[in-house]
KEDO-410075 format. One record per residue (C-alpha): x negated, z negated, y; residue number from 1. Coordinates in nm, 2 decimals. Example, Ala and Ser with C-alpha at 12.3 -4.5 7.8 and 13.67 -1.06 7.14 Angstrom:
BEGIN
+--------+--------+--------+-----+
|      x |      z |      y | num |
+--------+--------+--------+-----+
|  -1.23 |  -0.78 |  -0.45 |   1 |
|  -1.37 |  -0.71 |  -0.11 |   2 |
+--------+--------+--------+-----+
//
This chain:
BEGIN
+--------+--------+--------+-----+
|      x |      z |      y | num |
+--------+--------+--------+-----+
|   1.94 |  -0.11 |   1.99 |   1 |
|   2.08 |   0.19 |   1.80 |   2 |
|   1.85 |   0.49 |   1.73 |   3 |
|   1.91 |   0.80 |   1.93 |   4 |
|   1.81 |   1.11 |   1.73 |   5 |
|   1.86 |   1.34 |   2.02 |   6 |
|   1.55 |   1.20 |   2.18 |   7 |
|   1.23 |   1.39 |   2.14 |   8 |
|   1.09 |   1.07 |   1.99 |   9 |
|   1.37 |   0.88 |   1.81 |  10 |
|   1.34 |   0.51 |   1.89 |  11 |
|   1.52 |   0.18 |   1.94 |  12 |
|   1.28 |   0.04 |   2.20 |  13 |
|   1.44 |   0.20 |   2.51 |  14 |
|   1.15 |   0.44 |   2.54 |  15 |
|   1.34 |   0.64 |   2.81 |  16 |
|   1.32 |   0.35 |   3.05 |  17 |
|   0.93 |   0.37 |   3.06 |  18 |
|   0.84 |   0.72 |   3.16 |  19 |
|   0.47 |   0.66 |   3.16 |  20 |
|   0.48 |   0.53 |   2.80 |  21 |
|   0.71 |   0.81 |   2.70 |  22 |
|   0.48 |   1.08 |   2.84 |  23 |
|   0.18 |   0.93 |   2.67 |  24 |
|   0.35 |   0.93 |   2.33 |  25 |
|   0.49 |   1.28 |   2.39 |  26 |
|   0.13 |   1.38 |   2.45 |  27 |
|   0.02 |   1.22 |   2.12 |  28 |
|   0.30 |   1.37 |   1.92 |  29 |
|   0.16 |   1.73 |   1.90 |  30 |
|  -0.17 |   1.59 |   1.78 |  31 |
|   0.01 |   1.40 |   1.51 |  32 |
|   0.20 |   1.71 |   1.40 |  33 |
|  -0.12 |   1.91 |   1.39 |  34 |
|  -0.28 |   1.64 |   1.18 |  35 |
|   0.03 |   1.65 |   0.95 |  36 |
|   0.00 |   2.03 |   0.91 |  37 |
|  -0.37 |   2.02 |   0.85 |  38 |
|  -0.40 |   1.71 |   0.63 |  39 |
|  -0.05 |   1.63 |   0.51 |  40 |
|   0.10 |   1.75 |   0.18 |  41 |
|  -0.08 |   2.07 |   0.10 |  42 |
|   0.14 |   2.39 |   0.07 |  43 |
|   0.48 |   2.22 |   0.08 |  44 |
|   0.55 |   2.22 |   0.45 |  45 |
|   0.84 |   2.47 |   0.43 |  46 |
|   1.00 |   2.31 |   0.12 |  47 |
|   1.35 |   2.16 |   0.16 |  48 |
|   1.30 |   1.79 |   0.06 |  49 |
|   1.57 |   1.54 |   0.00 |  50 |
|   1.45 |   1.26 |   0.22 |  51 |
|   1.59 |   0.95 |   0.37 |  52 |
|   1.56 |   0.88 |   0.74 |  53 |
|   1.61 |   0.55 |   0.92 |  54 |
|   1.93 |   0.53 |   1.12 |  55 |
|   1.94 |   0.16 |   1.19 |  56 |
|   1.71 |  -0.14 |   1.13 |  57 |
|   1.95 |  -0.36 |   0.94 |  58 |
|   1.87 |  -0.40 |   0.57 |  59 |
|   2.21 |  -0.29 |   0.44 |  60 |
|   2.27 |   0.05 |   0.59 |  61 |
|   1.95 |   0.16 |   0.75 |  62 |
|   1.90 |   0.51 |   0.59 |  63 |
|   2.07 |   0.84 |   0.56 |  64 |
|   1.97 |   1.12 |   0.31 |  65 |
|   1.95 |   1.49 |   0.36 |  66 |
|   1.73 |   1.80 |   0.31 |  67 |
|   1.46 |   1.85 |   0.57 |  68 |
|   1.13 |   2.04 |   0.61 |  69 |
|   0.86 |   1.77 |   0.63 |  70 |
|   0.71 |   1.88 |   0.97 |  71 |
|   1.07 |   1.85 |   1.11 |  72 |
|   1.12 |   1.50 |   0.98 |  73 |
|   1.23 |   1.27 |   1.26 |  74 |
|   0.95 |   1.03 |   1.29 |  75 |
|   1.01 |   0.76 |   1.54 |  76 |
|   0.96 |   0.40 |   1.66 |  77 |
|   1.17 |   0.13 |   1.51 |  78 |
|   1.14 |  -0.24 |   1.56 |  79 |
|   1.35 |  -0.50 |   1.38 |  80 |
|   1.61 |  -0.66 |   1.62 |  81 |
|   1.47 |  -0.93 |   1.85 |  82 |
|   1.56 |  -1.29 |   1.76 |  83 |
|   1.59 |  -1.47 |   2.10 |  84 |
|   1.55 |  -1.80 |   1.92 |  85 |
|   1.23 |  -1.72 |   1.74 |  86 |
|   0.94 |  -1.96 |   1.79 |  87 |
|   0.57 |  -1.95 |   1.69 |  88 |
|   0.58 |  -2.05 |   1.33 |  89 |
|   0.22 |  -2.17 |   1.26 |  90 |
|  -0.12 |  -2.27 |   1.41 |  91 |
|  -0.21 |  -2.46 |   1.72 |  92 |
|   0.09 |  -2.33 |   1.92 |  93 |
|   0.35 |  -2.41 |   1.65 |  94 |
|   0.70 |  -2.44 |   1.79 |  95 |
|   0.62 |  -2.27 |   2.13 |  96 |
|   0.78 |  -1.95 |   2.26 |  97 |
|   0.66 |  -1.63 |   2.09 |  98 |
|   0.48 |  -1.38 |   2.32 |  99 |
|   0.64 |  -1.06 |   2.45 | 100 |
|   0.31 |  -0.97 |   2.61 | 101 |
|  -0.04 |  -1.03 |   2.48 | 102 |
|  -0.25 |  -1.32 |   2.62 | 103 |
|  -0.56 |  -1.17 |   2.77 | 104 |
|  -0.80 |  -1.36 |   2.54 | 105 |
|  -0.64 |  -1.21 |   2.23 | 106 |
|  -0.62 |  -0.84 |   2.33 | 107 |
|  -0.94 |  -0.73 |   2.15 | 108 |
|  -0.86 |  -0.92 |   1.83 | 109 |
|  -0.50 |  -0.80 |   1.81 | 110 |
|  -0.60 |  -0.44 |   1.89 | 111 |
|  -0.85 |  -0.45 |   1.60 | 112 |
|  -0.58 |  -0.59 |   1.36 | 113 |
|  -0.34 |  -0.32 |   1.46 | 114 |
|  -0.59 |  -0.04 |   1.44 | 115 |
|  -0.71 |  -0.16 |   1.09 | 116 |
|  -0.35 |  -0.16 |   0.97 | 117 |
|  -0.27 |   0.17 |   1.14 | 118 |
|  -0.57 |   0.34 |   0.99 | 119 |
|  -0.44 |   0.28 |   0.63 | 120 |
|  -0.12 |   0.48 |   0.70 | 121 |
|  -0.26 |   0.83 |   0.75 | 122 |
|  -0.54 |   0.76 |   0.51 | 123 |
|  -0.31 |   0.73 |   0.21 | 124 |
|  -0.14 |   1.06 |   0.32 | 125 |
|  -0.48 |   1.23 |   0.32 | 126 |
|  -0.56 |   1.08 |  -0.02 | 127 |
|  -0.24 |   1.21 |  -0.18 | 128 |
|  -0.22 |   1.55 |  -0.01 | 129 |
|  -0.30 |   1.76 |  -0.32 | 130 |
|  -0.07 |   1.57 |  -0.56 | 131 |
|   0.23 |   1.79 |  -0.50 | 132 |
|   0.08 |   2.07 |  -0.71 | 133 |
|   0.07 |   1.85 |  -1.02 | 134 |
|   0.40 |   1.65 |  -0.98 | 135 |
|   0.55 |   1.58 |  -1.32 | 136 |
|   0.91 |   1.66 |  -1.19 | 137 |
|   1.10 |   1.74 |  -0.88 | 138 |
|   1.21 |   1.37 |  -0.88 | 139 |
|   0.85 |   1.26 |  -0.86 | 140 |
|   0.76 |   1.53 |  -0.61 | 141 |
|   1.04 |   1.41 |  -0.38 | 142 |
|   0.92 |   1.05 |  -0.41 | 143 |
|   0.57 |   1.15 |  -0.32 | 144 |
|   0.69 |   1.32 |  -0.01 | 145 |
|   0.91 |   1.02 |   0.08 | 146 |
|   0.61 |   0.79 |   0.06 | 147 |
|   0.41 |   1.04 |   0.27 | 148 |
|   0.66 |   1.07 |   0.56 | 149 |
|   0.71 |   0.69 |   0.57 | 150 |
|   0.33 |   0.64 |   0.59 | 151 |
|   0.35 |   0.88 |   0.88 | 152 |
|   0.62 |   0.67 |   1.04 | 153 |
|   0.42 |   0.35 |   0.99 | 154 |
|   0.14 |   0.53 |   1.18 | 155 |
|   0.38 |   0.59 |   1.46 | 156 |
|   0.47 |   0.22 |   1.46 | 157 |
|   0.11 |   0.11 |   1.52 | 158 |
|   0.05 |   0.39 |   1.77 | 159 |
|   0.35 |   0.27 |   1.97 | 160 |
|   0.20 |  -0.08 |   1.99 | 161 |
|  -0.14 |   0.06 |   2.09 | 162 |
|   0.01 |   0.27 |   2.37 | 163 |
|   0.26 |   0.02 |   2.49 | 164 |
|   0.04 |  -0.29 |   2.51 | 165 |
|  -0.33 |  -0.19 |   2.53 | 166 |
|  -0.35 |   0.07 |   2.81 | 167 |
|  -0.63 |   0.32 |   2.80 | 168 |
|  -0.81 |   0.14 |   2.51 | 169 |
|  -0.49 |   0.17 |   2.30 | 170 |
|  -0.45 |   0.54 |   2.38 | 171 |
|  -0.81 |   0.61 |   2.28 | 172 |
|  -0.77 |   0.41 |   1.96 | 173 |
|  -0.45 |   0.61 |   1.88 | 174 |
|  -0.64 |   0.93 |   1.91 | 175 |
|  -0.92 |   0.81 |   1.68 | 176 |
|  -0.66 |   0.73 |   1.41 | 177 |
|  -0.62 |   1.10 |   1.37 | 178 |
|  -1.00 |   1.17 |   1.39 | 179 |
|  -1.11 |   0.95 |   1.10 | 180 |
|  -1.03 |   1.10 |   0.76 | 181 |
|  -1.02 |   0.96 |   0.41 | 182 |
|  -1.35 |   1.02 |   0.23 | 183 |
|  -1.51 |   1.19 |   0.53 | 184 |
|  -1.89 |   1.11 |   0.51 | 185 |
|  -1.92 |   1.11 |   0.89 | 186 |
|  -1.59 |   0.95 |   0.99 | 187 |
|  -1.44 |   0.77 |   0.70 | 188 |
|  -1.14 |   0.55 |   0.71 | 189 |
|  -1.21 |   0.18 |   0.80 | 190 |
|  -1.13 |   0.02 |   0.46 | 191 |
|  -1.31 |   0.13 |   0.14 | 192 |
|  -1.01 |   0.17 |  -0.09 | 193 |
|  -0.86 |   0.43 |   0.15 | 194 |
|  -1.16 |   0.65 |   0.10 | 195 |
|  -1.11 |   0.66 |  -0.28 | 196 |
|  -0.99 |   1.00 |  -0.41 | 197 |
|  -0.64 |   1.01 |  -0.57 | 198 |
|  -0.65 |   1.32 |  -0.78 | 199 |
|  -0.40 |   1.24 |  -1.05 | 200 |
|  -0.06 |   1.08 |  -1.08 | 201 |
|  -0.17 |   0.78 |  -1.29 | 202 |
|  -0.39 |   0.69 |  -0.99 | 203 |
|  -0.10 |   0.76 |  -0.75 | 204 |
|   0.12 |   0.52 |  -0.94 | 205 |
|  -0.15 |   0.25 |  -0.96 | 206 |
|  -0.22 |   0.30 |  -0.59 | 207 |
|   0.14 |   0.27 |  -0.49 | 208 |
|   0.18 |  -0.04 |  -0.71 | 209 |
|  -0.14 |  -0.22 |  -0.63 | 210 |
|  -0.27 |  -0.09 |  -0.30 | 211 |
|   0.07 |  -0.06 |  -0.13 | 212 |
|   0.13 |  -0.41 |  -0.25 | 213 |
|  -0.17 |  -0.52 |  -0.05 | 214 |
|   0.00 |  -0.35 |   0.24 | 215 |
|   0.31 |  -0.55 |   0.18 | 216 |
|   0.12 |  -0.88 |   0.21 | 217 |
|  -0.08 |  -0.76 |   0.52 | 218 |
|   0.25 |  -0.67 |   0.68 | 219 |
|   0.41 |  -1.00 |   0.58 | 220 |
|   0.12 |  -1.18 |   0.74 | 221 |
|   0.15 |  -0.98 |   1.06 | 222 |
|   0.53 |  -1.02 |   1.06 | 223 |
|   0.46 |  -1.39 |   1.12 | 224 |
|   0.26 |  -1.31 |   1.44 | 225 |
|   0.32 |  -1.49 |   1.76 | 226 |
|   0.31 |  -1.15 |   1.93 | 227 |
|   0.68 |  -1.07 |   1.88 | 228 |
|   0.67 |  -0.69 |   1.91 | 229 |
|   0.41 |  -0.68 |   1.63 | 230 |
|   0.61 |  -0.91 |   1.41 | 231 |
|   0.93 |  -0.70 |   1.46 | 232 |
|   0.74 |  -0.38 |   1.39 | 233 |
|   0.60 |  -0.51 |   1.06 | 234 |
|   0.94 |  -0.66 |   0.96 | 235 |
|   1.09 |  -0.32 |   0.96 | 236 |
|   0.79 |  -0.15 |   0.80 | 237 |
|   0.84 |  -0.38 |   0.50 | 238 |
|   1.18 |  -0.23 |   0.44 | 239 |
|   1.02 |   0.11 |   0.38 | 240 |
|   0.71 |  -0.03 |   0.20 | 241 |
|   0.94 |  -0.16 |  -0.08 | 242 |
|   1.01 |   0.20 |  -0.19 | 243 |
|   0.64 |   0.27 |  -0.22 | 244 |
|   0.59 |  -0.02 |  -0.46 | 245 |
|   0.91 |   0.09 |  -0.65 | 246 |
|   0.75 |   0.43 |  -0.71 | 247 |
|   0.44 |   0.27 |  -0.85 | 248 |
|   0.62 |   0.01 |  -1.06 | 249 |
|   0.86 |   0.25 |  -1.22 | 250 |
|   0.59 |   0.52 |  -1.25 | 251 |
|   0.37 |   0.30 |  -1.46 | 252 |
|   0.68 |   0.18 |  -1.65 | 253 |
|   0.76 |   0.54 |  -1.74 | 254 |
|   0.41 |   0.63 |  -1.84 | 255 |
|   0.41 |   0.33 |  -2.08 | 256 |
|   0.76 |   0.41 |  -2.21 | 257 |
|   0.65 |   0.77 |  -2.30 | 258 |
|   0.33 |   0.64 |  -2.47 | 259 |
|   0.54 |   0.40 |  -2.68 | 260 |
|   0.77 |   0.69 |  -2.78 | 261 |
|   0.47 |   0.90 |  -2.89 | 262 |
|   0.32 |   0.61 |  -3.08 | 263 |
|   0.65 |   0.55 |  -3.26 | 264 |
|   0.68 |   0.92 |  -3.34 | 265 |
|   0.32 |   0.94 |  -3.48 | 266 |
|   0.34 |   0.60 |  -3.65 | 267 |
|   0.00 |   0.50 |  -3.51 | 268 |
|  -0.15 |   0.32 |  -3.21 | 269 |
|  -0.47 |   0.52 |  -3.23 | 270 |
|  -0.57 |   0.62 |  -2.87 | 271 |
|  -0.71 |   0.95 |  -2.99 | 272 |
|  -0.40 |   1.04 |  -3.18 | 273 |
|  -0.19 |   0.95 |  -2.87 | 274 |
|  -0.41 |   1.18 |  -2.65 | 275 |
|  -0.39 |   1.46 |  -2.90 | 276 |
|  -0.01 |   1.43 |  -2.87 | 277 |
|  -0.03 |   1.47 |  -2.49 | 278 |
|   0.04 |   1.12 |  -2.38 | 279 |
|  -0.17 |   0.85 |  -2.20 | 280 |
|  -0.30 |   0.59 |  -2.44 | 281 |
|  -0.26 |   0.22 |  -2.34 | 282 |
|  -0.63 |   0.14 |  -2.32 | 283 |
|  -0.67 |   0.41 |  -2.05 | 284 |
|  -0.37 |   0.27 |  -1.86 | 285 |
|  -0.56 |  -0.06 |  -1.87 | 286 |
|  -0.88 |   0.10 |  -1.73 | 287 |
|  -0.69 |   0.25 |  -1.44 | 288 |
|  -0.52 |  -0.08 |  -1.37 | 289 |
|  -0.86 |  -0.25 |  -1.37 | 290 |
|  -0.99 |   0.00 |  -1.12 | 291 |
|  -0.71 |   0.00 |  -0.87 | 292 |
|  -0.64 |  -0.37 |  -0.89 | 293 |
|  -1.00 |  -0.47 |  -0.83 | 294 |
|  -1.04 |  -0.21 |  -0.55 | 295 |
|  -0.73 |  -0.36 |  -0.38 | 296 |
|  -0.86 |  -0.72 |  -0.39 | 297 |
|  -1.13 |  -0.65 |  -0.14 | 298 |
|  -0.87 |  -0.55 |   0.12 | 299 |
|  -0.79 |  -0.92 |   0.17 | 300 |
|  -1.15 |  -1.00 |   0.29 | 301 |
|  -1.38 |  -1.28 |   0.20 | 302 |
|  -1.27 |  -1.60 |   0.03 | 303 |
|  -1.41 |  -1.80 |   0.32 | 304 |
|  -1.34 |  -1.66 |   0.66 | 305 |
|  -1.39 |  -1.80 |   1.01 | 306 |
|  -1.20 |  -1.50 |   1.14 | 307 |
|  -0.90 |  -1.58 |   0.92 | 308 |
|  -0.91 |  -1.94 |   1.04 | 309 |
|  -0.91 |  -1.82 |   1.40 | 310 |
|  -0.63 |  -1.58 |   1.34 | 311 |
|  -0.42 |  -1.86 |   1.20 | 312 |
|  -0.51 |  -2.12 |   1.46 | 313 |
|  -0.43 |  -1.89 |   1.75 | 314 |
|  -0.10 |  -1.76 |   1.59 | 315 |
|  -0.21 |  -1.40 |   1.55 | 316 |
|  -0.18 |  -1.36 |   1.17 | 317 |
|  -0.01 |  -1.61 |   0.94 | 318 |
|   0.04 |  -1.66 |   0.57 | 319 |
|   0.30 |  -1.44 |   0.40 | 320 |
|   0.64 |  -1.61 |   0.41 | 321 |
|   0.51 |  -1.89 |   0.62 | 322 |
|   0.84 |  -2.07 |   0.60 | 323 |
|   0.77 |  -2.16 |   0.23 | 324 |
|   0.50 |  -2.41 |   0.34 | 325 |
|   0.56 |  -2.76 |   0.45 | 326 |
|   0.25 |  -2.79 |   0.68 | 327 |
|   0.24 |  -2.51 |   0.93 | 328 |
|  -0.06 |  -2.65 |   1.12 | 329 |
|  -0.30 |  -2.66 |   0.81 | 330 |
|  -0.56 |  -2.86 |   1.00 | 331 |
|  -0.61 |  -3.15 |   0.76 | 332 |
|  -0.57 |  -2.96 |   0.43 | 333 |
|  -0.85 |  -2.83 |   0.21 | 334 |
|  -0.87 |  -2.55 |  -0.05 | 335 |
|  -1.07 |  -2.56 |  -0.38 | 336 |
|  -1.28 |  -2.25 |  -0.44 | 337 |
|  -1.49 |  -2.17 |  -0.75 | 338 |
|  -1.79 |  -1.98 |  -0.63 | 339 |
|  -2.11 |  -1.84 |  -0.80 | 340 |
|  -2.40 |  -2.08 |  -0.79 | 341 |
|  -2.67 |  -1.81 |  -0.80 | 342 |
|  -2.79 |  -1.91 |  -1.15 | 343 |
|  -2.52 |  -1.73 |  -1.36 | 344 |
|  -2.28 |  -2.02 |  -1.34 | 345 |
|  -2.02 |  -2.14 |  -1.10 | 346 |
|  -1.96 |  -2.43 |  -0.86 | 347 |
|  -1.65 |  -2.57 |  -0.69 | 348 |
|  -1.64 |  -2.61 |  -0.31 | 349 |
|  -1.37 |  -2.76 |  -0.09 | 350 |
|  -1.32 |  -2.57 |   0.22 | 351 |
|  -1.08 |  -2.62 |   0.52 | 352 |
|  -0.75 |  -2.46 |   0.44 | 353 |
|  -0.76 |  -2.24 |   0.76 | 354 |
|  -1.08 |  -2.09 |   0.64 | 355 |
|  -0.92 |  -2.00 |   0.30 | 356 |
|  -0.62 |  -1.80 |   0.44 | 357 |
|  -0.75 |  -1.48 |   0.30 | 358 |
|  -0.77 |  -1.64 |  -0.05 | 359 |
|  -0.42 |  -1.79 |  -0.01 | 360 |
|  -0.28 |  -1.45 |   0.07 | 361 |
|  -0.48 |  -1.29 |  -0.22 | 362 |
|  -0.34 |  -1.55 |  -0.46 | 363 |
|   0.02 |  -1.46 |  -0.35 | 364 |
|  -0.07 |  -1.10 |  -0.40 | 365 |
|  -0.20 |  -1.16 |  -0.75 | 366 |
|   0.11 |  -1.35 |  -0.85 | 367 |
|   0.33 |  -1.07 |  -0.73 | 368 |
|   0.12 |  -0.81 |  -0.92 | 369 |
|   0.17 |  -1.01 |  -1.24 | 370 |
|   0.54 |  -0.96 |  -1.23 | 371 |
|   0.51 |  -0.58 |  -1.29 | 372 |
|   0.25 |  -0.64 |  -1.57 | 373 |
|   0.50 |  -0.87 |  -1.74 | 374 |
|   0.77 |  -0.60 |  -1.72 | 375 |
|   0.54 |  -0.34 |  -1.87 | 376 |
|   0.44 |  -0.58 |  -2.14 | 377 |
|   0.80 |  -0.66 |  -2.24 | 378 |
|   0.84 |  -0.28 |  -2.31 | 379 |
|   0.53 |  -0.29 |  -2.54 | 380 |
|   0.64 |  -0.61 |  -2.71 | 381 |
|   1.00 |  -0.48 |  -2.76 | 382 |
|   0.85 |  -0.17 |  -2.92 | 383 |
|   0.67 |  -0.39 |  -3.17 | 384 |
|   0.31 |  -0.35 |  -3.07 | 385 |
|   0.05 |  -0.62 |  -3.00 | 386 |
|  -0.14 |  -0.45 |  -2.72 | 387 |
|  -0.09 |  -0.62 |  -2.38 | 388 |
|  -0.18 |  -0.50 |  -2.03 | 389 |
|  -0.35 |  -0.77 |  -1.81 | 390 |
|  -0.49 |  -0.81 |  -1.46 | 391 |
|  -0.87 |  -0.86 |  -1.46 | 392 |
|  -1.01 |  -1.17 |  -1.28 | 393 |
|  -1.02 |  -1.16 |  -0.90 | 394 |
|  -1.40 |  -1.19 |  -0.94 | 395 |
|  -1.44 |  -0.86 |  -1.12 | 396 |
|  -1.60 |  -0.57 |  -0.94 | 397 |
|  -1.59 |  -0.73 |  -0.60 | 398 |
|  -1.77 |  -0.57 |  -0.30 | 399 |
|  -1.66 |  -0.82 |  -0.04 | 400 |
|  -1.68 |  -1.20 |  -0.04 | 401 |
|  -1.86 |  -1.46 |  -0.25 | 402 |
|  -1.84 |  -1.25 |  -0.56 | 403 |
|  -1.96 |  -0.93 |  -0.41 | 404 |
|  -2.22 |  -0.77 |  -0.63 | 405 |
|  -2.20 |  -1.05 |  -0.89 | 406 |
|  -2.16 |  -0.89 |  -1.24 | 407 |
|  -1.88 |  -1.05 |  -1.44 | 408 |
|  -1.67 |  -0.95 |  -1.73 | 409 |
|  -1.29 |  -0.89 |  -1.70 | 410 |
|  -1.22 |  -1.26 |  -1.73 | 411 |
|  -1.45 |  -1.34 |  -1.44 | 412 |
|  -1.73 |  -1.49 |  -1.64 | 413 |
|  -2.07 |  -1.41 |  -1.48 | 414 |
|  -2.29 |  -1.19 |  -1.71 | 415 |
|  -2.62 |  -1.01 |  -1.67 | 416 |
|  -2.64 |  -0.68 |  -1.48 | 417 |
|  -2.76 |  -0.51 |  -1.80 | 418 |
|  -2.46 |  -0.62 |  -2.00 | 419 |
|  -2.23 |  -0.53 |  -1.71 | 420 |
|  -2.38 |  -0.18 |  -1.69 | 421 |
|  -2.35 |  -0.14 |  -2.07 | 422 |
|  -1.98 |  -0.23 |  -2.07 | 423 |
|  -1.84 |  -0.10 |  -1.75 | 424 |
|  -1.74 |   0.23 |  -1.93 | 425 |
|  -1.51 |   0.02 |  -2.15 | 426 |
|  -1.35 |  -0.15 |  -1.84 | 427 |
|  -1.31 |   0.13 |  -1.59 | 428 |
|  -1.21 |   0.50 |  -1.63 | 429 |
|  -1.51 |   0.71 |  -1.75 | 430 |
|  -1.57 |   1.07 |  -1.65 | 431 |
|  -1.41 |   1.17 |  -1.98 | 432 |
|  -1.11 |   0.95 |  -1.92 | 433 |
|  -1.06 |   1.11 |  -1.58 | 434 |
|  -1.11 |   1.46 |  -1.72 | 435 |
|  -0.84 |   1.39 |  -1.99 | 436 |
|  -0.59 |   1.26 |  -1.73 | 437 |
|  -0.66 |   1.56 |  -1.52 | 438 |
|  -0.60 |   1.79 |  -1.82 | 439 |
|  -0.24 |   1.66 |  -1.83 | 440 |
|  -0.18 |   1.73 |  -1.46 | 441 |
|   0.02 |   2.05 |  -1.46 | 442 |
|   0.30 |   2.07 |  -1.20 | 443 |
|   0.66 |   2.07 |  -1.33 | 444 |
|   0.87 |   2.21 |  -1.05 | 445 |
|   1.16 |   2.34 |  -1.26 | 446 |
|   1.49 |   2.16 |  -1.21 | 447 |
|   1.58 |   1.93 |  -1.49 | 448 |
|   1.23 |   1.94 |  -1.65 | 449 |
|   0.98 |   1.65 |  -1.69 | 450 |
|   0.61 |   1.65 |  -1.79 | 451 |
|   0.54 |   1.55 |  -2.15 | 452 |
|   0.32 |   1.25 |  -2.05 | 453 |
|   0.59 |   1.05 |  -1.87 | 454 |
|   0.94 |   0.94 |  -1.95 | 455 |
|   1.23 |   1.03 |  -1.71 | 456 |
|   1.35 |   0.76 |  -1.47 | 457 |
|   1.65 |   0.54 |  -1.55 | 458 |
|   1.85 |   0.68 |  -1.25 | 459 |
|   1.82 |   0.93 |  -0.98 | 460 |
|   1.81 |   0.88 |  -0.60 | 461 |
|   2.11 |   0.79 |  -0.39 | 462 |
|   2.35 |   0.82 |  -0.68 | 463 |
|   2.23 |   1.17 |  -0.76 | 464 |
|   2.15 |   1.26 |  -1.12 | 465 |
|   1.79 |   1.25 |  -1.24 | 466 |
|   1.78 |   1.63 |  -1.28 | 467 |
|   1.91 |   1.69 |  -0.92 | 468 |
|   1.72 |   1.96 |  -0.72 | 469 |
|   1.54 |   1.70 |  -0.50 | 470 |
|   1.29 |   1.96 |  -0.37 | 471 |
|   1.39 |   2.32 |  -0.30 | 472 |
|   1.08 |   2.53 |  -0.32 | 473 |
|   1.05 |   2.87 |  -0.14 | 474 |
+--------+--------+--------+-----+
//
């Protein structure tokens, strides 16, 4: 269906044919707008922002660009087009018809999966709400706001599913999505990473590269679901999620490029000299990478999970890009896991493949993360320096799963707690590191200007120049 922007709630789900559902969502809409005003981007609600808005759900021509005040952005409900030939792609019901309604026995589980995904969307807006004040350019300010409004639309996507398919329970869950807040001691967000503060733009770029990439893999897993409306919702969300990761990837790239320029100008790699020149030294970039990558790993859950096995068996949540695998039943396969043995060493265990689905997805995520690291390292190598960025081991600094609370070094080698405590300041941002990064965070809101700690992007947005006035401040 096409999207009608004359509707109070733009949608391609024929919302007008279901008056009860339409009224319920129209009742939720003012609460969403109040949340946006209270906890969305601080002090920029009347700025004219050059934003893209979805106009169709096909990959080629789905967006239009124009200036808009963020509270007037046309959030709506968009599902990828239905494939009438789609069949269940994995698990015990492989090859059967996908579901247009939820089987009763799976209502509670699917509701929890949708709520957990939905909770991350407003959380990241809350985490990033103060960043506009310290944006390094109008280009970056606009990108921040584009990420924010799309996270808001992803919230709408999950709220639609809750209202449309879960009755009163769904409506109550939708209300609670606006009542939990990132970092709130009494009502925090569900997942730990989404309660971490994002006070600076290096953290923002790391978050959009690593944590939004977790979102990509969660959405890919849910896009395989036998519950077709959920699969179609997540398929369209992935189109928007790609931009968030682009912001992170190119943002880190630009930080590294600027650092390399300063190192060349100074004729030294000395981190202190780089800092004195107002750039971000590469060891500090590595520390932030270590923090956000390790934090994001926990979002996939435990290495061994009976819940993951159940989700797969019942067709609720699959592996990302399930079509790449030969065996879609995964009942006779096993997975090799290296686990701590409790005595400072490791042991190898074979577990059923279905129980290892979290680890399979985490492995795909890690391989995807490595692509960006290779790109950043090519910049460093081309500039003639020996320093290399790297991902820490998936065992490092884990709070969930077999390696939770097990002290390791960056390579994943188990070490004593005393050694871990002594070296953690070399591996993660220290208070002085964070203070230095914050000292660089001065907003550059003048057209054509760029903060000194970051290089300009290679190109502007939608064929506009880099120095275009992407945000018109009042």
